[in-house]
C-alpha positions as CSV (number, residue, x, y, z in Angstrom):
1,M,0.0,0.0,0.0
2,N,1.3,3.5,-0.9
3,N,1.5,5.7,2.1
4,N,2.9,8.7,0.2
5,L,-0.2,10.9,-0.1
6,I,-0.6,14.6,-1.1
7,Y,-0.8,16.8,2.0
8,S,-1.1,20.2,0.4
9,I,-1.2,21.8,-3.1
10,N,0.0,25.3,-3.9
11,G,-0.1,25.9,-7.6
12,P,2.7,23.6,-9.1
13,V,4.1,22.9,-5.6
14,V,2.9,19.8,-3.8
15,T,3.9,18.6,-0.3
16,V,3.9,15.1,1.1
17,K,4.1,14.6,4.9
18,N,6.3,12.0,6.7
19,A,7.7,10.4,3.6
20,N,11.1,8.7,3.7
21,D,11.4,6.9,0.4
22,F,12.1,9.9,-1.9
23,H,15.4,11.4,-2.9
24,M,16.4,14.8,-4.3
25,L,15.6,15.5,-8.0
26,E,13.8,12.2,-8.3
27,M,11.0,12.0,-10.8
28,V,7.6,11.1,-9.3
29,Y,4.1,10.6,-10.5
30,V,1.6,12.8,-8.7
31,G,-2.1,12.0,-8.2
32,N,-4.4,9.5,-9.9
33,A,-3.7,11.3,-13.2
34,R,0.0,10.5,-12.8
35,L,1.2,14.0,-13.3
36,M,5.0,14.3,-13.9
37,G,6.8,15.9,-11.0
38,E,10.3,16.3,-9.4
39,V,11.4,16.3,-5.8
40,I,13.0,19.7,-5.0
41,G,13.1,19.6,-1.2
42,I,13.3,17.0,1.6
43,S,13.1,17.6,5.3
44,E,12.4,15.3,8.3
45,K,8.7,16.2,8.2
46,E,7.8,16.8,4.5
47,T,8.9,16.3,0.9
48,I,8.3,19.1,-1.6
49,I,7.6,18.3,-5.2
50,Q,7.2,20.7,-8.2
51,V,4.7,19.4,-10.8
52,Y,5.5,19.9,-14.5
53,E,1.8,19.8,-15.4
54,S,-1.4,21.7,-14.4
55,T,-2.5,20.7,-10.9
56,T,-6.1,21.8,-11.6
57,G,-8.4,19.0,-10.2
58,L,-5.7,17.5,-8.0
59,Y,-6.9,16.7,-4.4
60,P,-5.2,16.0,-1.1
61,A,-4.8,12.3,-0.2
62,E,-4.1,11.3,-3.8
63,P,-1.0,9.1,-4.1
64,V,2.5,10.2,-5.1
65,I,4.5,7.4,-6.7
66,P,8.3,7.4,-6.7
67,T,10.2,6.2,-9.7
68,G,13.7,5.9,-8.3
69,E,15.1,7.9,-11.3
70,P,15.9,11.5,-11.9
71,V,13.9,13.5,-14.5
72,S,15.4,12.3,-17.7
73,L,15.0,12.6,-21.5
74,L,14.5,9.8,-23.9
75,L,17.2,10.3,-26.6
76,G,17.2,8.5,-29.9
77,P,16.3,8.7,-33.6
78,G,13.2,10.7,-34.3
79,M,14.0,13.8,-32.2
80,M,15.1,15.8,-35.2
81,S,12.3,17.7,-37.1
82,N,10.1,17.1,-34.0
83,I,8.3,19.6,-31.8
84,F,8.2,19.0,-28.1
85,D,6.9,20.7,-25.0
86,G,9.1,21.6,-22.0
87,I,9.1,18.0,-20.7
88,E,9.7,16.3,-24.1
89,R,6.1,15.4,-25.0
90,P,5.7,15.4,-28.8
91,L,3.1,18.1,-29.6
92,Q,2.3,17.0,-33.1
93,T,1.5,13.5,-31.8
94,I,-0.6,14.9,-29.0
95,A,-2.5,17.2,-31.5
96,N,-3.3,14.2,-33.8
97,K,-4.5,12.2,-30.8
98,N,-6.1,14.7,-28.5
99,G,-6.6,17.9,-30.4
100,I,-5.0,21.3,-29.8
101,F,-4.9,21.2,-26.0
102,V,-2.3,19.1,-24.1
103,P,-4.0,16.7,-21.7
104,I,-2.7,16.3,-18.2
105,G,-1.0,13.1,-17.4
106,G,-1.2,12.1,-21.0
107,N,0.8,8.9,-21.6
108,V,1.9,9.7,-25.1
109,P,5.0,7.9,-26.5
110,I,7.9,10.4,-26.9
111,L,9.4,8.8,-30.0
112,D,7.6,6.9,-32.7
113,A,8.0,3.2,-31.7
114,D,6.6,1.9,-35.0
115,K,8.8,3.9,-37.4
116,I,11.3,1.7,-39.3
117,W,15.0,2.9,-39.3
118,D,17.7,1.6,-41.7
119,I,20.5,0.6,-39.3
120,Q,24.2,0.1,-40.1
121,V,26.0,-1.6,-37.2
122,K,29.6,-0.4,-36.6
123,V,30.8,-3.0,-34.1
124,K,31.2,-6.8,-34.1
125,V,31.1,-9.6,-31.5
126,G,34.2,-9.4,-29.3
127,D,34.8,-5.7,-29.5
128,Q,35.5,-3.8,-26.3
129,V,33.2,-0.7,-26.0
130,K,33.0,2.1,-23.5
131,F,30.7,5.0,-22.7
132,G,30.1,7.2,-25.8
133,D,31.4,4.7,-28.4
134,I,29.3,4.7,-31.6
135,F,27.9,1.3,-32.2
136,A,25.4,1.9,-35.0
137,L,24.3,4.6,-37.6
138,T,21.0,5.6,-39.2
139,Q,20.0,8.5,-41.4
140,E,17.7,10.4,-39.2
141,T,16.9,13.1,-41.7
142,S,18.4,14.0,-45.1
143,L,20.9,16.2,-43.3
144,I,21.6,14.4,-40.0
145,Q,23.2,11.0,-39.5
146,H,22.2,9.7,-36.1
147,R,25.1,8.0,-34.4
148,M,23.9,5.6,-31.6
149,M,26.3,5.6,-28.6
150,I,27.0,3.3,-25.7
151,P,25.1,4.5,-22.7
152,K,26.7,5.2,-19.3
153,D,27.4,2.1,-17.1
154,K,26.9,-0.2,-20.1
155,E,30.5,-0.8,-21.0
156,G,32.1,-4.1,-21.7
157,T,32.4,-6.7,-24.5
158,I,30.0,-7.0,-27.4
159,V,28.4,-10.5,-27.3
160,F,25.6,-10.0,-29.9
161,V,25.0,-7.8,-32.9
162,V,22.1,-7.7,-35.4
163,N,22.7,-7.7,-39.1
164,N,22.4,-4.4,-41.0
165,G,18.8,-3.8,-41.9
166,K,15.5,-2.2,-40.8
167,Y,14.5,-2.0,-37.2
168,R,12.3,-0.1,-34.7
169,I,13.8,2.1,-32.0
170,N,13.1,-0.4,-29.2
171,D,14.5,-3.4,-31.0
172,I,17.8,-4.8,-29.6
173,I,20.7,-3.8,-31.8
174,V,23.7,-5.0,-29.7
175,S,24.3,-6.7,-26.4
176,V,27.2,-5.9,-24.1
177,K,28.6,-8.0,-21.2
178,D,30.1,-5.9,-18.5
179,I,33.0,-6.9,-16.2
180,N,30.5,-8.4,-13.7
181,G,29.2,-10.8,-16.4
182,V,25.8,-8.9,-16.7
183,V,24.5,-8.7,-20.2
184,H,23.0,-5.3,-21.3
185,D,20.7,-5.3,-24.3
186,L,21.0,-1.9,-26.1
187,S,18.4,-0.5,-28.4
188,M,18.5,2.8,-30.4
189,V,17.4,4.9,-27.4
190,Q,18.9,5.9,-24.1
191,K,17.9,8.1,-21.1
192,W,19.8,11.0,-19.6
193,P,19.0,13.2,-16.6
194,I,18.2,16.8,-17.8
195,K,20.1,18.5,-14.9
196,T,23.3,16.5,-15.3
197,P,25.7,17.8,-18.0
198,R,27.0,15.1,-20.3
199,P,30.7,14.6,-19.7
200,S,33.5,15.3,-22.2
201,K,37.1,14.3,-22.4
202,K,38.5,17.8,-22.7
203,R,37.3,21.4,-23.2
204,L,39.1,22.9,-26.2
205,P,40.0,26.5,-26.8
206,L,37.6,28.6,-28.9
207,F,39.3,29.5,-32.2
208,E,36.6,29.5,-34.9
209,P,33.7,32.0,-35.3
210,L,30.1,30.8,-35.6
211,I,29.3,32.6,-38.9
212,S,25.8,34.0,-39.2
213,G,26.0,36.1,-42.3
214,Q,24.9,39.1,-40.3
215,R,27.5,41.8,-40.6
216,I,27.1,43.5,-37.2
217,I,27.6,40.1,-35.6
218,D,30.3,38.5,-37.7
219,T,32.4,41.6,-38.1
220,M,31.7,43.8,-35.1
221,F,30.7,41.4,-32.3
222,P,31.6,37.9,-33.4
223,I,30.7,34.8,-31.4
224,A,32.9,31.7,-31.4
225,K,31.7,28.1,-32.0
226,G,31.1,26.9,-28.5
227,G,30.6,30.4,-27.2
228,T,27.7,32.2,-25.4
229,A,25.8,35.3,-26.3
230,A,23.0,37.3,-24.7
231,V,20.5,39.2,-26.8
232,P,18.7,41.7,-24.4
233,G,16.0,43.9,-25.7
234,G,12.6,45.4,-24.9
235,F,9.3,44.5,-26.5
236,G,9.4,44.8,-30.3
237,T,13.2,45.2,-30.7
238,G,13.5,42.1,-32.9
239,K,14.9,39.4,-30.5
240,T,12.9,36.6,-32.1
241,M,13.5,37.9,-35.6
242,M,17.2,37.9,-35.0
243,Q,17.2,34.4,-33.6
244,H,15.3,33.2,-36.7
245,Q,17.9,34.7,-39.0
246,F,20.6,33.1,-36.8
247,A,18.9,29.7,-36.9
248,K,18.5,29.9,-40.7
249,W,21.9,31.1,-41.7
250,C,24.5,30.2,-39.0
251,D,27.0,27.4,-39.9
252,A,26.0,25.1,-37.0
253,D,25.0,21.6,-38.0
254,I,22.0,21.5,-35.8
255,I,19.6,24.1,-34.3
256,V,17.7,23.6,-31.0
257,Y,15.1,26.4,-30.6
258,V,13.6,26.7,-27.1
259,G,10.5,28.9,-27.0
260,C,10.4,29.4,-23.2
261,G,7.3,31.2,-21.9
262,E,6.7,33.2,-25.1
263,R,3.3,34.2,-26.3
264,G,1.3,31.5,-28.0
265,N,0.7,33.4,-31.2
266,E,4.5,34.1,-31.4
267,M,5.4,30.5,-31.0
268,T,2.8,29.5,-33.6
269,Q,4.5,31.9,-36.0
270,V,7.9,30.3,-35.2
271,L,6.5,26.8,-35.8
272,E,4.9,27.7,-39.0
273,E,7.9,29.6,-40.3
274,F,10.4,26.9,-39.4
275,T,8.4,24.2,-41.0
276,S,8.2,26.2,-44.2
277,L,11.7,27.5,-44.4
278,V,14.3,25.9,-46.7
279,D,17.9,25.5,-45.5
280,P,19.8,27.8,-47.8
281,K,22.9,25.6,-48.0
282,S,21.3,22.2,-48.6
283,H,18.0,23.4,-50.1
284,R,16.3,20.9,-47.8
285,P,13.6,21.9,-45.2
286,L,15.2,23.7,-42.3
287,T,13.4,21.3,-39.9
288,D,15.7,18.5,-41.2
289,R,18.4,19.9,-38.8
290,T,16.1,21.6,-36.2
291,I,14.5,20.5,-32.9
292,L,11.8,22.8,-31.6
293,I,10.7,23.0,-28.0
294,A,7.6,25.0,-27.5
295,N,6.6,26.1,-24.0
296,T,4.1,29.0,-24.2
297,S,3.3,31.4,-21.5
298,N,0.0,29.6,-20.6
299,M,1.6,26.2,-20.1
300,P,2.5,25.1,-16.6
301,V,5.2,27.3,-15.1
302,A,7.4,24.5,-13.8
303,A,7.6,23.0,-17.3
304,R,8.9,26.4,-18.4
305,E,11.9,25.9,-16.1
306,A,12.4,22.4,-17.4
307,S,12.3,23.4,-21.1
308,I,15.8,25.1,-20.9
309,Y,17.3,21.9,-19.4
310,T,15.5,19.8,-22.0
311,G,16.9,21.8,-24.9
312,I,20.5,21.8,-23.6
313,T,20.5,18.1,-22.9
314,M,19.3,17.4,-26.5
315,A,22.1,19.7,-27.7
316,E,24.7,17.8,-25.7
317,Y,23.5,14.5,-27.0
318,Y,24.1,15.6,-30.6
319,R,27.3,17.3,-29.7
320,D,28.6,13.9,-28.4
321,M,28.0,12.6,-31.9
322,G,30.5,15.1,-33.3
323,Y,28.1,17.9,-34.4
324,H,28.2,21.6,-33.9
325,V,25.0,22.7,-32.2
326,A,23.5,26.1,-31.7
327,I,20.8,26.5,-29.1
328,M,18.4,29.5,-29.1
329,A,16.7,30.2,-25.8
330,D,13.8,32.7,-26.2
331,S,13.6,33.9,-23.6
332,T,15.6,33.3,-20.4
333,S,13.7,36.1,-18.7
334,R,10.5,33.9,-18.8
335,W,12.6,31.0,-17.4
336,A,13.8,33.3,-14.5
337,E,10.2,34.4,-13.9
338,A,9.3,30.7,-13.5
339,L,12.0,30.3,-10.9
340,R,10.7,33.4,-9.1
341,E,7.1,32.1,-9.0
342,I,8.1,28.7,-7.7
343,S,10.5,30.3,-5.2
344,G,7.6,32.5,-3.9
345,R,5.3,29.5,-3.5
346,L,8.1,27.8,-1.5
347,E,8.3,30.9,0.7
348,E,12.0,31.3,0.1
349,M,13.7,34.5,1.1
350,P,13.6,36.7,-2.1
351,A,16.6,38.6,-3.4
352,E,16.6,41.5,-5.8
353,E,13.2,42.2,-7.5
354,G,11.8,39.1,-5.9
355,F,14.1,36.7,-7.8
356,P,15.5,33.8,-5.8
357,A,19.0,34.2,-4.4
358,Y,20.2,31.3,-6.5
359,L,19.3,33.0,-9.8
360,P,22.9,33.7,-10.7
361,S,24.0,30.1,-10.1
362,R,21.2,28.8,-12.2
363,I,22.0,31.1,-15.1
364,S,25.7,30.2,-14.9
365,Q,24.9,26.5,-14.8
366,F,23.0,26.9,-18.1
367,Y,25.6,28.9,-19.9
368,E,28.5,26.8,-18.7
369,R,27.1,23.8,-20.6
370,A,28.2,25.6,-23.8
371,G,31.7,24.9,-25.1
372,Y,33.9,23.4,-27.8
373,V,35.0,19.9,-26.6
374,E,36.7,16.7,-27.5
375,N,34.1,14.1,-26.7
376,I,34.7,10.9,-24.8
377,N,34.5,8.9,-28.1
378,G,37.2,11.0,-29.7
379,T,35.0,13.2,-31.9
380,K,34.9,17.0,-31.6
381,G,31.7,19.0,-31.2
382,S,30.4,22.3,-29.8
383,I,27.4,23.9,-28.3
384,S,26.9,27.6,-28.8
385,I,24.2,29.3,-26.7
386,I,22.3,32.4,-27.8
387,G,20.0,33.5,-25.0
388,A,17.4,36.2,-25.5
389,V,16.6,38.4,-22.4
390,S,13.4,40.4,-22.1
391,P,14.0,43.1,-19.5
392,Q,10.9,44.9,-18.4
393,G,10.8,48.4,-19.9
394,A,14.1,47.7,-21.7
395,D,15.9,48.3,-18.4
396,F,19.3,46.5,-18.8
397,S,20.0,47.1,-15.1
398,E,17.5,44.5,-13.9
399,P,18.8,41.2,-12.4
400,V,18.4,38.8,-15.2
401,T,20.2,41.0,-17.7
402,Q,22.9,41.9,-15.3
403,N,23.5,38.3,-14.1
404,T,23.5,37.0,-17.7
405,K,26.1,39.6,-18.6
406,R,28.4,38.1,-16.0
407,F,28.4,34.7,-17.6
408,V,28.3,35.4,-21.4
409,R,31.1,36.8,-23.5
410,C,29.0,38.3,-26.2
411,F,26.4,41.0,-25.5
412,W,24.2,42.1,-28.4
413,A,22.1,44.9,-26.9
414,L,19.0,45.6,-28.9
415,D,17.9,49.2,-29.1
416,K,14.2,50.2,-29.4
417,Q,15.1,53.5,-31.2
418,L,16.9,51.5,-33.9
419,A,14.1,49.0,-34.1
420,Y,11.5,51.8,-34.5
421,V,13.4,53.2,-37.6
422,R,13.5,49.7,-39.1
423,H,17.2,49.4,-38.6
424,Y,17.8,45.6,-38.6
425,A,19.6,44.2,-36.7
426,A,18.8,46.7,-34.0
427,I,22.0,46.0,-32.1
428,N,23.4,49.1,-30.4
429,W,27.0,49.2,-31.4
430,N,27.9,51.7,-28.6
431,I,27.0,49.3,-25.7
432,S,27.4,45.9,-27.3
433,Y,30.7,43.9,-27.1
434,S,32.4,40.6,-27.9
435,E,35.2,39.2,-25.8
436,Y,36.0,36.5,-28.4
437,V,38.0,38.7,-30.8
438,P,41.5,37.9,-29.4
439,E,40.8,34.1,-29.7
440,L,39.5,34.5,-33.3
441,T,42.3,36.7,-34.5
442,N,44.4,33.9,-36.0
443,W,41.3,32.5,-37.8
444,F,40.4,35.8,-39.4
445,N,44.1,36.4,-40.4
446,K,44.4,33.0,-42.0
447,K,41.0,32.5,-43.5
448,I,40.0,36.1,-44.6
449,D,42.8,38.7,-44.5
450,V,45.3,40.1,-42.0
451,R,43.6,43.5,-42.5
452,F,40.1,42.2,-41.5
453,L,40.4,43.1,-37.8
454,Q,42.3,46.3,-38.6
455,F,39.4,47.5,-40.7
456,R,37.0,46.4,-37.9
457,Q,38.9,48.5,-35.4
458,K,38.9,51.5,-37.7
459,I,35.2,51.3,-38.2
460,M,34.6,50.9,-34.4
461,T,36.7,54.0,-33.8
462,L,34.8,56.0,-36.4
463,L,31.5,55.0,-34.9
464,A,32.7,56.0,-31.4
465,E,33.9,59.4,-32.8
466,E,30.6,59.9,-34.6
467,N,28.6,59.2,-31.5
468,K,30.5,62.0,-29.6
469,L,30.0,64.4,-32.5
470,L,26.3,63.7,-32.8
471,E,25.9,64.7,-29.1
472,I,27.4,68.1,-30.0
473,V,25.2,68.4,-33.1
474,K,22.1,67.9,-31.0
475,L,23.1,70.9,-28.9
476,I,24.5,73.4,-31.4
477,G,23.9,72.0,-34.9
478,S,26.3,70.7,-37.5
479,D,27.2,74.0,-39.2
480,V,29.8,74.9,-36.6
481,L,31.8,71.7,-37.1
482,P,34.9,71.8,-39.2
483,D,34.9,69.7,-42.4
484,D,37.1,66.9,-41.0
485,Q,34.5,66.3,-38.2
486,K,31.6,66.6,-40.7
487,L,33.4,63.9,-42.7
488,I,33.3,61.6,-39.7
489,I,29.5,62.1,-39.4
490,E,29.1,61.3,-43.2
491,I,31.3,58.2,-43.0
492,G,29.4,57.1,-39.9
493,K,26.2,57.3,-41.8
494,V,27.7,55.2,-44.6
495,I,28.8,52.6,-42.0
496,R,25.4,52.6,-40.2
497,V,23.2,52.5,-43.4
498,G,25.6,50.8,-45.8
499,F,27.2,48.3,-43.6
500,L,25.5,47.7,-40.2
501,Q,21.9,47.9,-41.5
502,Q,20.8,44.7,-43.3
503,S,17.7,43.7,-45.2
504,V,16.3,40.2,-44.6
505,F,14.2,40.6,-47.7
506,E,17.0,41.4,-50.2
507,K,18.7,38.2,-51.6
508,N,22.1,39.8,-51.7
509,D,21.8,41.2,-48.2
510,T,20.0,38.7,-46.0
511,Y,23.1,36.6,-45.8
512,V,26.6,38.1,-46.4
513,P,29.7,35.9,-46.5
514,L,32.7,37.1,-44.5
515,M,34.8,37.9,-47.6
516,K,32.1,40.3,-48.9
517,Q,32.0,41.9,-45.4
518,F,35.7,42.4,-45.6
519,R,35.6,43.9,-49.1
520,M,32.8,46.3,-47.9
521,M,34.9,47.5,-45.0
522,E,37.9,47.9,-47.4
523,V,35.8,50.3,-49.6
524,I,34.5,52.3,-46.6
525,V,38.0,52.7,-45.1
526,Y,39.4,53.7,-48.5
527,L,36.6,56.3,-48.9
528,H,37.4,57.8,-45.5
529,R,41.1,58.0,-46.2
530,E,40.7,59.5,-49.7
531,A,38.1,62.0,-48.5
532,K,40.2,63.0,-45.6
533,D,43.2,63.7,-48.0
534,Y,40.8,65.7,-50.2
535,I,39.7,67.9,-47.3
536,Q,43.3,68.6,-46.3
537,T,43.8,70.2,-49.8
538,G,41.5,72.9,-48.6
539,K,38.5,71.9,-50.7
540,A,34.9,72.0,-49.2
541,L,33.4,68.7,-48.1
542,S,30.0,69.8,-49.5
543,L,31.4,69.5,-53.0
544,L,32.2,65.8,-52.4
545,I,28.8,65.2,-50.7
546,N,27.0,66.7,-53.7
547,T,28.6,64.2,-56.1
548,G,26.4,61.4,-54.4
549,L,29.6,59.3,-53.8
550,F,28.6,58.5,-50.2
551,D,25.2,57.3,-51.2
552,K,26.6,55.1,-53.9
553,V,29.0,53.4,-51.5
554,S,26.1,52.9,-49.1
555,R,24.2,51.0,-51.8
556,M,27.0,48.6,-52.6
557,K,25.5,45.9,-50.4
558,Y,22.7,45.6,-52.9
559,D,24.6,46.2,-56.1
560,V,27.3,43.6,-55.5
561,N,26.1,40.0,-55.1
562,N,27.7,37.5,-52.9
563,V,29.7,35.8,-55.7
564,E,31.1,38.5,-57.9
565,L,33.2,40.2,-55.3
566,N,35.7,41.5,-57.9
567,K,33.1,44.2,-58.6
568,F,34.3,45.9,-55.4
569,D,37.4,46.9,-57.3
570,D,35.2,49.2,-59.4
571,Y,34.4,51.3,-56.3
572,F,38.1,52.2,-55.7
573,S,38.2,53.6,-59.3
574,I,34.9,55.4,-58.8
575,I,36.1,57.0,-55.6
576,D,39.4,58.1,-57.3
577,K,37.7,59.5,-60.4
578,T,35.0,61.3,-58.4
579,I,37.5,63.0,-56.1
580,S,39.8,63.9,-59.0
581,S,36.9,65.5,-60.8
582,I,36.4,68.1,-58.1
583,L,39.9,68.8,-57.1
């Protein structure tokens, strides 16, 4: 007889009195509906459980059933192209079976147990295998080969293998005898606790950029493969749009998109767009390399907290296969709000703005699971985390933004003024930064040009000088400025409009390869140098402005496509001829 009965219910928090057979972070089934929950507190008198589903209709004295296992994910073929909720329930399967609303306690299979997979076995009888070794392969999608790995604590000698052929995910593929003589039958799937990082052999230095094709990111504030970035911005500044572009164009092998606590209509838009997008590189559906986790703002608050861990655990699983994974978390502020709500119901002592005192440690635990690593099986993979932050009133001094800033090395601050004038991406170049530039210097020098970072520094300097001059212009107007300072304002406009601003609807501008970004900077720096020399001859800057040269250079992003980069050479000739004509 089960003596573990519900004593009290407070939203997603359930207590059980005088129980002694639970352990911390254990998964439990709560109530007659068998709602999924997790033990988050144990004392001599009571056990506290957070429930990942709606507790509406739950009564005291209903049973709580321990499982003896932590909250874990089922990992295996079929995750790619799928849409899950925060606790890995397949939403498409639920919709087909139960309609548009997710039922509580629904016992829906996570992965399709009837689907046939074409398996190629990579081991033979007598082979010694250890944790992480790849024992079989299958083509999960047209873009992703799924590499099945030996689970933890199942190491030993292969004593049975199937022939290559077609099997279901729960069919036995190999059997392993461990050192104690116990035989473990392995299928295509395994489980892993969501709050336990998957181990790696060695963390590697970050040396290669994660290229997005967005100029203000790749050139001005680059992120490394295996790096972390925060995208803070108020309502309507383009956080989701920017993450869409990043997911579509970045050179990661796999995208994990976590919609954490966002509005339902926004998540619907994400799901519809992602399922209709075509991967620009392979011309296959983008979903062939994407996992979507949808946890809308009206879903149970505890599941919102779990969704972040669900996404990062899936990312680590594919990283261990040797893939480069980018995870988009939209938004970590909603996740932090879930922590605050549960903390309040637990009557914990609040810290700044009501958030729990452990908010910084939770944020750091999440971002620390990024990295470029050598996996235990000898492959190399990476996880890059791009976390959106939604500070209330666009106040970057609030706790989530400030604590996130402590643990990430890229800060892409979105500006509502830029967003309102349709400047995409609306990243404020005056307060954003990237700490990855020193590590990426060798890569840029070898792969692009040794002048790449020199031009970047020159453009950053010009933008900083322009920002100071614009403050003066606001006070006393531009007429009092000398021509050399007016030139900085004109060049700053070329940089802002012609380089930093990008159009997602223009085929030559929605994605820009790094070499084109370099050639654009080269033209802008050359224009500044030649115009500066022209002014030093005593001629008026207004004559040069009236030629339309600055506007022509601003339009080069549209006029030169991504392949015919030799056309940039024409701009040097145009600059020389235009200046010569007015000397």
